[in-house]
N, C-alpha and C positions, 0 to 999 in steps of 0.2 A: 895672756898668750904672748904679747910682745916682750915681757920681761923674762919669762921662764921658758918660752918655746912650747911646742905641743900642737895638738890638733883641736879643731872646734869641738869634735865629739868628746874631748877630754874635759871640757869646761863644765863645772857644776853650777847649779843655781846660786849656791852660797858665794861663788866667786864673782857674781855680777850684781846681786841685789844690794840695796842700801839697808844696813842694819837699823833697827828701831832707834837706837841711841843717836843716830846721825840724821834721822828724819827732821825736816823743818816743816812747820805748819803754821798757819794763821788761824787766829780765833774767829769763829763764826760771827760772834757779836761785832768784832772789828770790821769784818768783811761786809756786814750788812750796812755799815755806815760809810764804807769806802766808795770812792768814785773809780771809774775805769782807769783814769789817769794814775790813781794811787797804786793799782795793781801793775800797771805798766812800769811805774817807777820801782816797784818791788822787784820786777823781773830785771830791770836794768842794774840793780845792785846785787843780783843773784846769779849764780852759775847754773841754776836748775832749769830743767825743761818743764817740770811740773811742780806745783805748789799745792799741798794738801790744805784743806780747811777742816778744822776740828771743833767740836762743841763738847763742853764739859757738863755732865749732868749733875743732879743734886748730890749724888754719891761720890762725886769727884772722878768719875770714869769718863775718859775721852772717847768720842766716836767720830769717825770720819763723816763729814756732812757733804763734802764734794772736793773737787780738785780743779785747779786752773791748769790749762795746757798752753805753753807759750806759742806753739805752732798754731793752735786754734785762734788765739787772740791775734797773732800776726796775720792770719788769713782774714779775720773779721775786720781788722783795722788797716789792712794793706800796709803794714809797716814791719820793721825789724826791731825786736825787743832787746836781745842780748847785746850788752855793751862790752862784755869781757870782765867787768868788775865782779867781785865775788863777796857775797855776804858770808861771814864766817859763823854767825850764831843766829838763833831764832830772834834774839833781841835786835840784831841788825835788820832783819825783815820787818819786825814790828815797828822799828824806828822809821823805816822807809814808808810804811803805811801811815804812820802818825804825822808825817810832814805835810 
């Protein structure tokens, strides 16, 4: 809207959703071993408000197991998570969890 002008009613879903190829997700197995501080650090290195958690089955199909919400974690911990840094790849998020 800001770039091209127009009205709110002109905005399509495809204009605002995140395409599949740009989704970032954490592996369920890694999350099971993580501490809350690991997830907090992941948010600090990410510009996302939500982080998906996926699990890969025996056939190689991924399924969404859950999702972390930065606002929910902020409320639970009474702290601010976003630092303005940005993870550019899934590997960046995995690296943040692995530290």
